[in-house]
C-alpha positions, 0 to 999 in steps of 0.5 A: 234934800234937807232933813225937813224935806225928806220928812215931808216926802212922807206926807200925803195932804188934802186940798183942805191942808193946802188951802188952810196954808195959803193955797197951792202957790204959798203952800208948796213954797213952804211945804214940799210934801211928797204927795196929794190926795185927790177926790172927785165930787162936789167940793166942800167950799168955805165962804171964800169959795175955797175947798175945805174937804177932800174933793177938788176939781181936776183943774185944781189938781193940775194947779197943785202939780204946777206949783209943787217943786217936785213931782207929786205922788198923787193918790185917789180912792177912785175916779172916772174916765172922762166920757165914762157913763157906766159905773154900776160894778163894784167889788162885790160884783166880783164875789158874785161873778168869781170870774178871773177875767172880770177881776183883771178887767176891773183892775184894768178899768181902775188903772185907766181911770187913774191914768186919765186923771194923771193919778199915780196911785190908787188906794185900792182894792179892799181885800177884807173878808165878810166874817161878821154879820154886822160889819160895815164893809165891801167884801167879795167873800168869806173865803180867803182863797177866793178873795186872794185869787180874785184880788191878785187879778185886780192888782195885776190889772191895775199895775199892768196900767202902770198905776201903783195899787194898794191892798187894805185894810190891814190887819183886816176888817170883817170880824167885828161890827164897829166901823173904824171911821167912827171908833177903833175897830178890831180883828178878833181872830186868834193869830193862827186863824188870822194867818190862815185867812188875812195873813194868807191873802196879804202874802198872796198879794205880795206875790203880785208885787203890790206897791202899797199896803194900807193899815187902818184903825183896827187892833189885832189883840192876838198879836199885839195885846199891850193895852194902853189907856184901856185899848188894844193898840190899833195898827196905825199906832202899833209897831208890832203890827206895822213893822214886826208883823207886816214888814217882818213876818209877812215880808212886805217890801213895799210902802205902808200908808196909813188910813186917813189920820182924821178918822174917829177910830184913831182921833185923840184930839192931838193930830200932831201926836197921832201923826208922829206915832203912826210914823214911829210905828212904821208907816212910810206914807202919812195920809191926811196929816197936819203939815206941822207934824213934820217939825215934831218928827224932825225934832225927835229924829235929831234928839235920837228918839226916832232913829234915822233908819226909820226915815231911811226905810220910809224913803226907800219904800216910797222910792220903789213906788216912784220908780215903778210909776216912772218906768211905766210912764217913760215906757208908756207900758199901759193902754190909753184910757178908753171910756168905751172899754170901761163902760163895757167891762163895768156892765159885764162885771155887774151882770155876771155878779147877779145871783138867784139865791133861792127860787124854791117855789118856782116863782121865777121866771115871771109870766108877764100875763100873770103879774100885771099889777106890781108893788115895789116896797122901798126898804132902802136907806134914804132921807124918807123919800123913795130911793132912786133904785125903786124909782128906776125899777118901777120905770123898767117894769112900766116900760113892759106894760105893767102897772107898778106902784112904789110904797115906803112911808110907814106913817102916811096912810095912803102909802102905808105898808107896815101894819097888818091891816094895810097888808091884808088889803095889799095882798089882794090888790097886787099880783107881785110884791118886790122888796127893794132891800138896800140898807147897810144894816137893820136898825131898830125902828128905822124904816128898813126895820119896820118894812122888813118886819112887814115883809114877813106878813106878805104871802110868800107865793107872790113875794120877791126879795131883791137885796143890794147890800149885806150877803148875810141878810138872806140868812139873818132876816129872810131865812124862810123866804123862798124867792131871793135875789142877791144883786151884789151891786146897787140898783142903777139904770143899767142894773135894773134892766139886767135884773128885769131881764132875768126876772122874766127869764130872758137871760140867766142868773150866773152869779154866786153867793158871797157867803161860802161858809168857809169859816164855819167849815174850815176853822 
């Protein structure tokens, strides 16, 4: 390989990058990149019908593979096995379940999903922890031992299917409320505490021979405090965090991949300079870079500003991933993708994770003859319309012969549930009020905010909270509500059935609270 070809081996591009350079045939002729990112979903098309986002079709993925001069290392955040119908379980369900068989099976499902689409490498799981009440993330626990124990099984399940696994987002989300998609994030723990929590979980993942770690646009000022332009350096740009800490002190031997190099948390307006800096810091695989950055990296290697050893280190680590995948494919040391297995596992994981957090006044199990008329209050993030989860819950309850209304709009008088004058009337009209709480956060004067305010005016003896998001909502916004369910997953056609079966006592709640109190008790 030429020096330029070696550099391009570290580039993982999107379909947008390919199409803005002439399409698959022309692109791979000129830019023999090492890998491609694949995303399912509705592609973002330009006026000529070309994909200009990250999503593309399975057919276009195979076209790109065809025109690449060498085998592409294809990665994805997720995909579905063809024929799969159940998609209700997420990582949060594992925190509720705390079942190691569930964890392994979720990893196995993820591996099968990748193999079904010919994808070599999954950008998951996320092993972040929930220490900050406002943090936007999916986390299964605030306890590093619980997190590590479960995710070791997930990683093992993925890699037993011959698929490379990634743990992320180094140095760890969950201590600071800023979402790194929008602006630079931070991990605010003192370094000793960081080592006991995030450092511990990463070292546990390395025991499973995890193939890759994703760094993200988050600082760790307790380790790298060299302020530049008023900011602590994010891991994406920090040699101390990527090379000295992750590869050095923690001893990671696999490949380091950046988080997407277009996020608001690291974007300075110069994508080429950002890509170069990430490579210099120690990233081995560059996610969504402009291909023109390869020329700049080549220039800096030739003039000695970037040592050749930096590129050699990257290529060795990438080769480790490639060899792992090649051995698995050659030996066929994995199970054939099985949509029935995936459906069953997803259903069971979600079911095991549903938690009855409080039943302090014995409202549950519900007696059908007592609760004939039910109000579902849709306190979910939507465009203003009733959420699909509330509609599904309404239908499931109606199938049992109950009279069920769904209300949401705080201004439309016929469906208003916000003001006390309305609530006084509703108290007498309904036997039971179920609040479907599904919001990333509670913003001032947003619909969820107003409806959460209203919820406290309802009679607690006939009120039930069903929460689908942050495990901190129970203590932050509903500390005195005696009946509270943590779904630890979204409301879907499958999970509303699980929920209603448990509300009426036909099945048991087996899930756990994601918040253990580890940090306040241990640190």
